[in-house]
C-alpha positions in Angstrom: -2.1 102.9 8.2 -0.2 106.2 8.5 -2.4 109.2 7.9 -0.8 111.0 4.9 -3.7 113.2 3.9 -2.9 116.2 6.1 0.4 117.8 6.7 2.3 115.5 4.3 -0.1 116.4 1.5 0.3 120.1 2.1 4.1 119.7 2.1 4.4 117.6 -1.1 1.4 117.9 -3.3 2.2 119.8 -6.4 6.0 119.4 -6.1 6.3 117.7 -9.5 4.3 120.4 -11.4 6.0 123.2 -9.5 9.4 121.9 -10.4 8.6 121.6 -14.1 6.8 125.0 -14.3 9.8 126.7 -12.6 12.3 125.1 -14.9 10.1 126.0 -17.9 9.8 129.6 -16.8 13.6 129.7 -16.5 13.8 128.8 -20.2 14.8 125.1 -19.8 13.5 122.3 -21.9 12.4 119.5 -19.4 13.9 116.1 -19.2 12.5 113.1 -17.4 14.3 109.8 -17.8 12.5 106.5 -17.0 14.3 103.8 -15.0 12.8 100.3 -14.2 12.6 99.9 -10.5 13.9 96.6 -9.1 16.4 96.0 -11.8 20.0 95.5 -10.6 21.7 98.9 -10.1 18.5 100.9 -10.7 18.9 103.2 -7.7 22.4 104.2 -8.7 21.1 104.8 -12.2 18.4 107.2 -10.8 21.0 109.0 -8.8 23.3 109.3 -11.9 20.4 110.6 -14.0 19.5 113.2 -11.5 23.2 114.3 -11.2 23.3 114.6 -15.0 20.5 117.1 -15.2 17.2 115.3 -15.1 14.3 117.5 -13.9 12.4 114.5 -12.5 12.6 110.8 -12.6 10.0 108.3 -13.8 10.4 105.0 -11.9 8.7 101.9 -13.3 7.1 99.5 -10.9 7.4 96.2 -12.8 4.2 94.5 -13.9 3.9 91.0 -15.5 1.3 92.0 -18.1 2.3 95.5 -19.5 0.3 97.3 -22.1 2.5 100.1 -23.3 6.0 98.8 -22.5 8.1 97.7 -25.5 10.6 94.9 -25.6 13.5 96.7 -23.8 11.4 97.8 -20.8 9.7 94.4 -20.8 13.0 92.7 -20.6 14.1 94.8 -17.6 10.8 94.3 -15.9 10.9 90.6 -16.3 14.4 90.5 -14.9 13.4 92.6 -12.0 10.4 90.4 -11.2 12.7 87.3 -11.4 15.0 88.9 -8.9 12.1 89.3 -6.5 11.0 92.9 -7.1 7.5 93.7 -5.8 5.6 97.0 -5.5 6.5 97.2 -1.8 10.1 96.4 -2.3 10.5 99.0 -5.1 8.8 101.7 -3.0 11.0 100.8 0.0 14.0 101.4 -2.3 12.5 104.6 -3.6 12.2 105.8 0.0 16.0 105.6 0.3 16.6 107.9 -2.7 17.7 111.4 -2.1 18.1 113.0 -5.5 16.7 116.5 -4.9 14.2 116.2 -7.7 10.7 114.8 -7.8 10.0 111.1 -8.5 6.9 109.8 -10.3 6.1 106.1 -10.6 4.7 104.4 -13.7 2.8 101.1 -13.4 -0.6 99.6 -14.3 -4.0 100.1 -12.8 -4.4 96.5 -11.6 -1.8 97.2 -8.8 -3.7 100.3 -7.8 -7.1 98.6 -7.9 -5.9 95.6 -6.0 -4.6 97.6 -3.1 -7.3 100.2 -3.3 -6.8 103.8 -4.3 -6.2 105.2 -0.8 -3.7 102.5 0.2 -1.8 102.7 -3.1 -1.6 106.5 -3.1 -0.6 106.5 0.6 2.2 104.1 0.0 3.5 106.4 -2.8 3.4 109.4 -0.5 5.2 107.5 2.3 8.0 106.6 -0.2 8.4 110.3 -1.1 6.8 109.9 -4.6 5.1 113.0 -6.1 3.3 111.6 -9.1 1.8 108.5 -10.7 1.3 107.4 -14.3 -1.2 104.6 -14.9 -1.2 104.3 -18.7 -3.9 101.7 -19.0 -6.5 103.8 -17.0 -8.3 105.9 -19.6 -9.3 109.4 -18.7 -13.0 108.6 -19.1 -12.7 106.0 -16.3 -10.2 107.8 -14.2 -12.5 110.1 -12.1 -12.3 108.1 -8.8 -8.6 107.8 -9.0 -8.1 111.5 -9.8 -10.2 112.4 -6.8 -8.6 109.9 -4.4 -5.0 110.5 -5.5 -5.4 114.3 -5.1 -6.9 113.9 -1.6 -3.9 111.7 -0.5 -1.3 114.0 -2.2 -0.3 112.3 -5.4 -0.3 114.1 -8.8 -2.0 111.8 -11.3 -0.4 112.3 -14.7 -2.7 111.6 -17.6 -1.7 110.5 -21.1 -2.9 112.3 -24.2 -2.8 109.9 -27.2 -2.7 110.9 -30.9 -6.2 109.6 -31.1 -7.6 111.6 -28.2 -10.5 113.6 -29.8 -10.5 117.4 -29.6 -13.7 117.5 -27.6 -12.0 115.5 -24.8 -8.5 116.8 -24.9 -9.0 120.1 -23.1 -10.7 118.3 -20.2 -8.0 115.7 -20.0 -5.3 118.3 -19.9 -7.1 120.2 -17.2 -7.6 117.1 -15.1 -4.0 115.9 -15.4 -1.6 116.8 -12.6 2.2 117.2 -12.7 2.3 117.4 -16.5 0.5 116.2 -19.5 2.1 113.1 -21.0 1.8 113.5 -24.8 2.2 110.0 -26.3 4.3 110.4 -29.4 2.9 107.5 -31.4 0.4 104.6 -31.4 2.4 101.7 -30.2 4.6 100.5 -27.4 7.7 102.2 -26.0 10.9 101.9 -27.9 13.6 103.8 -29.8 12.7 104.6 -33.5 14.9 105.7 -36.3 12.9 108.9 -36.8 10.5 110.9 -34.7 6.9 110.1 -35.6 4.9 113.1 -37.0 2.2 112.3 -34.4 4.7 113.3 -31.7 4.7 117.0 -32.6 1.0 116.9 -33.6 -0.3 115.7 -30.3 2.1 118.0 -28.4 0.8 121.0 -30.4 -2.8 120.1 -29.8 -2.1 119.9 -26.0 -0.2 123.2 -26.0 -3.2 124.8 -27.6 -5.6 123.9 -24.7 -3.4 124.0 -21.6 -0.7 125.9 -19.8 0.3 122.8 -17.8 3.8 121.5 -18.8 3.5 119.1 -21.8 6.1 116.4 -22.2 6.4 114.1 -25.1 7.3 110.4 -24.6 7.2 107.1 -26.4 9.3 106.8 -29.6 12.1 109.2 -28.8 15.4 107.4 -29.6 18.1 110.0 -29.6 19.1 113.5 -28.3 18.4 114.9 -31.8 14.8 113.5 -31.7 14.3 114.9 -28.2 15.3 118.3 -29.5 12.9 117.9 -32.4 10.1 117.0 -30.1 10.8 119.9 -27.9 10.4 122.4 -30.7 6.7 122.0 -29.8 6.6 120.4 -26.4 8.0 121.6 -23.1 10.2 118.5 -22.6 10.8 114.8 -23.3 10.4 111.5 -21.4 13.2 109.1 -22.3 12.6 105.5 -21.5 13.9 102.6 -23.6 17.2 104.3 -24.4 17.9 104.7 -20.7 16.8 101.2 -19.7 18.8 99.7 -22.6 21.9 101.5 -21.4 21.3 100.4 -17.8 21.1 96.8 -18.9 24.1 96.8 -21.3 26.5 99.2 -19.6 25.4 99.8 -16.0 24.3 102.8 -13.9 27.2 105.1 -14.6 26.5 104.9 -18.3 22.9 106.0 -17.6 24.3 109.3 -16.2 26.5 109.7 -19.3 23.5 109.1 -21.6 21.2 111.5 -19.7 24.0 114.2 -19.9 24.0 113.9 -23.7 20.2 114.6 -23.7 20.6 117.4 -21.3 23.3 119.1 -23.3 21.3 118.7 -26.6 18.2 120.2 -25.1 20.2 123.1 -23.6 21.7 123.8 -26.9 18.4 123.5 -28.6 
């Protein structure tokens, strides 16, 4: 196995958070689109999203038994798996990307546990990935992963749910790397007709206990809702809307969609 714990770690670790902090300091609201890795045209969709003004890209590694993915992302993941996508194949394709912005992967802990923390994190670093989101690994059980990922050079992003108790929230935000993922509602990913009140509530609670970038995701279905969420949070993660557009209209349309979110956030 390639040793990635030395010079590579020093070069890359912190790239995601540094990028987001720098953009926040410049007055920008942050935008991270999610794209399902392995789905037909996904690499071109990532490149289009980056060119349209994304600050980072969240890349999903398809998993057969998702916990947080709603019907749109589940459909894309099922199609990607049927087309032969594997964690190794997706990361090999990630390695070929040259977007100029950080990449974070989102997948489930079983893949990490099966490979072992060191091997999993090393594979991410070798693919040029900066961060990892494992939504089914709760903070209270994440200690070994937080330690191992940091030693290898991966920023472990943690999720703050609307139900996270106050006595735990500050520690969770302190332990998170890259950014704090404020989960906008209790439920799976997907577009909603209106932004849930819990989206601004959890973002506000996070902002009160951390200076780390706080981004709201899950349940944001339009540029207007992203702007509403960003009245409190530092940015928004847009998933189902992006993946739906990729499946229905192709990679170029993803760039057009991300551009509408970028313009809306810039206008405020």
